[in-house]
C-alpha positions in Angstrom: -11.3 -122.3 -33.5 -11.8 -125.3 -30.3 -8.4 -126.7 -30.9 -6.7 -123.7 -30.9 -8.0 -122.7 -27.9 -7.0 -125.4 -26.2 -3.5 -125.5 -28.1 -3.1 -121.9 -26.5 -3.9 -123.3 -22.9 -2.0 -126.2 -23.5 1.0 -124.6 -23.9 0.6 -122.4 -21.4 -0.6 -119.2 -23.1 -3.4 -118.9 -21.5 -4.9 -119.9 -18.4 -8.6 -120.0 -17.2 -10.9 -117.9 -18.8 -8.7 -115.7 -20.2 -7.9 -114.8 -23.7 -9.5 -115.4 -27.2 -9.8 -116.5 -30.7 -11.6 -114.9 -33.6 -12.0 -115.9 -37.2 -13.4 -114.5 -40.4 -16.7 -116.3 -41.4 -18.6 -114.8 -44.6 -19.5 -111.3 -44.0 -18.9 -111.6 -40.0 -17.0 -113.5 -37.8 -16.8 -116.3 -35.3 -15.2 -115.7 -31.7 -15.4 -117.6 -28.3 -17.1 -117.3 -25.6 -17.1 -115.1 -22.9 -15.9 -117.3 -19.6 -15.4 -120.1 -20.8 -12.7 -122.5 -19.8 -10.6 -123.6 -22.8 -11.3 -127.2 -22.0 -15.0 -126.9 -21.8 -15.2 -125.0 -25.2 -17.3 -126.8 -27.5 -18.1 -126.1 -31.0 -21.2 -125.2 -30.4 -20.3 -122.7 -28.3 -18.2 -120.4 -30.7 -20.5 -116.8 -31.2 -21.1 -116.1 -34.9 -21.2 -112.0 -35.0 -22.7 -109.7 -38.0 -20.2 -107.4 -39.2 -21.5 -104.5 -37.0 -20.9 -106.9 -33.8 -24.9 -108.0 -33.4 -25.0 -111.3 -32.3 -26.3 -114.2 -35.0 -27.9 -116.9 -33.2 -27.4 -116.8 -29.6 -24.6 -117.0 -27.1 -22.3 -114.2 -25.4 -19.0 -113.4 -27.4 -15.9 -113.0 -25.6 -15.7 -109.1 -24.3 -12.9 -108.5 -26.8 -15.1 -109.1 -29.9 -14.8 -105.8 -30.8 -10.8 -106.0 -31.9 -11.3 -108.8 -33.5 -13.5 -107.2 -35.3 -12.1 -104.6 -36.3 -8.7 -106.4 -37.0 -10.6 -108.4 -39.5 -12.6 -105.4 -40.8 -9.4 -103.3 -41.7 -6.9 -106.0 -42.7 -8.7 -108.1 -45.2 -5.2 -110.7 -45.8 -5.6 -111.2 -42.2 -8.6 -114.2 -41.3 -7.9 -115.2 -37.8 -6.8 -113.8 -34.5 -5.7 -114.9 -31.2 -5.2 -113.0 -28.1 -3.2 -114.0 -25.1 -2.5 -113.5 -21.8 0.9 -115.3 -22.1 3.5 -114.9 -19.2 6.4 -113.2 -21.0 4.3 -110.7 -23.4 2.1 -109.8 -20.6 5.5 -108.9 -18.5 6.4 -106.8 -21.1 3.5 -105.4 -21.7 3.1 -104.4 -18.1 6.3 -102.3 -18.2 4.7 -100.8 -21.5 7.9 -102.1 -23.2 8.3 -102.5 -27.0 10.3 -105.4 -28.5 13.1 -104.0 -30.3 15.3 -105.4 -33.0 17.5 -107.5 -30.7 16.8 -110.8 -32.7 16.2 -111.0 -36.5 12.8 -113.2 -36.0 11.3 -109.5 -35.0 10.3 -109.9 -38.5 8.3 -112.6 -38.4 5.6 -110.4 -36.7 5.7 -108.1 -40.0 8.7 -105.0 -38.7 11.5 -104.3 -37.0 9.5 -104.0 -33.4 6.8 -105.6 -31.3 5.1 -102.6 -30.9 3.2 -102.1 -27.0 -0.4 -100.2 -27.3 -1.5 -98.2 -24.7 -3.3 -99.4 -21.8 -7.1 -99.0 -22.3 -9.7 -101.1 -20.2 -10.3 -104.4 -21.5 -13.5 -105.1 -24.1 -13.6 -101.2 -25.2 -13.3 -99.5 -28.1 -10.2 -97.8 -27.3 -8.4 -100.5 -26.6 -9.8 -101.9 -29.8 -8.4 -98.4 -31.5 -4.6 -98.8 -29.8 -4.5 -102.4 -30.8 -5.1 -101.6 -34.5 -2.8 -98.6 -34.3 -0.1 -101.0 -33.1 -0.6 -103.2 -35.5 -0.4 -101.1 -38.2 2.0 -103.0 -41.0 2.1 -105.9 -38.3 1.2 -109.5 -37.7 1.4 -109.0 -33.6 1.4 -106.6 -30.9 1.9 -106.5 -27.4 -1.4 -104.7 -25.5 -0.2 -102.4 -22.2 -0.8 -104.0 -18.9 -2.7 -106.5 -20.7 -1.2 -109.1 -23.1 -0.6 -110.0 -26.7 -2.4 -110.0 -30.0 -1.2 -112.0 -33.2 -2.9 -112.2 -36.2 -2.3 -114.4 -39.5 -3.9 -115.7 -42.8 -5.5 -118.6 -40.5 -5.8 -120.0 -37.2 -2.8 -121.9 -37.7 -0.4 -119.2 -39.1 -1.8 -117.3 -35.9 -1.1 -119.6 -33.4 2.1 -120.2 -34.4 3.0 -116.5 -34.8 2.0 -115.9 -30.9 4.1 -118.8 -29.9 7.0 -117.1 -31.8 6.3 -113.6 -29.7 6.3 -115.0 -26.5 9.6 -117.1 -27.3 10.6 -113.8 -28.3 9.7 -112.1 -25.2 11.2 -114.5 -22.9 14.4 -114.0 -24.9 14.1 -110.4 -24.5 13.4 -110.4 -20.9 16.3 -113.0 -20.3 18.9 -111.0 -22.2 18.2 -107.2 -19.9 18.3 -109.5 -16.9 22.8 -109.3 -17.8 22.0 -106.0 -19.9 19.6 -104.3 -22.9 20.9 -106.8 -26.0 22.8 -105.2 -29.1 19.7 -103.9 -32.0 20.1 -105.1 -35.7 20.4 -102.0 -37.2 17.4 -100.7 -40.0 19.5 -102.1 -42.8 20.0 -105.7 -41.3 16.4 -105.4 -40.3 15.5 -104.5 -43.9 17.6 -107.3 -45.4 15.8 -110.0 -43.1 12.0 -108.9 -44.3 13.3 -109.0 -47.8 14.6 -113.3 -47.1 11.1 -113.4 -45.1 9.1 -112.9 -48.5 10.4 -116.0 -49.5 11.1 -117.9 -46.8 9.2 -121.4 -46.3 8.7 -121.2 -49.8 9.5 -124.5 -51.9 11.5 -123.4 -55.5 9.1 -123.9 -58.4 9.6 -127.1 -60.0 11.8 -126.9 -63.4 9.4 -127.4 -66.5 9.7 -130.9 -68.3 11.2 -130.7 -71.9 8.5 -131.9 -74.4 
């Protein structure tokens, strides 16, 4: 988690004390602490929470611990969540824009759009509820007037998706400087989603003959 937080900072996806990282841990979760810059983060500073949200041990978790807990509780296939205030995702989020299927890689987030959740005050249950709705059948979403969430089966996957979504947001932003880009059809995106079921998987070796 420390490495992931520093990677997000190094890539310019977070700055200062913005953003946070969470990961499943037994029946609860681990969350980065509140107000600690990535460069000063240590493993000892990571805060452990019970499923209830109560702190186990010491430390003050990120103010956004609720959506980390709620996402991991609602989505058993996901084990890590990253939240960033990256420039292009946040720009679109401040416009309240969903990212449409202008590029086939939108499917990497799990569907044919990347939704933008309505605005809610940071750290609130309302924000967590909005995030869960925007993440239905998705692994990433924008948070209105706020930033972006990406989740995955592990921290490496969540981080990679975060980078991909920021790249897509930049591409969409640039395309809109010229005009509204052409959108892929539902049928075309369905073909991409089907392809993604086996994307990156190596073929099973042929069984050796006795």
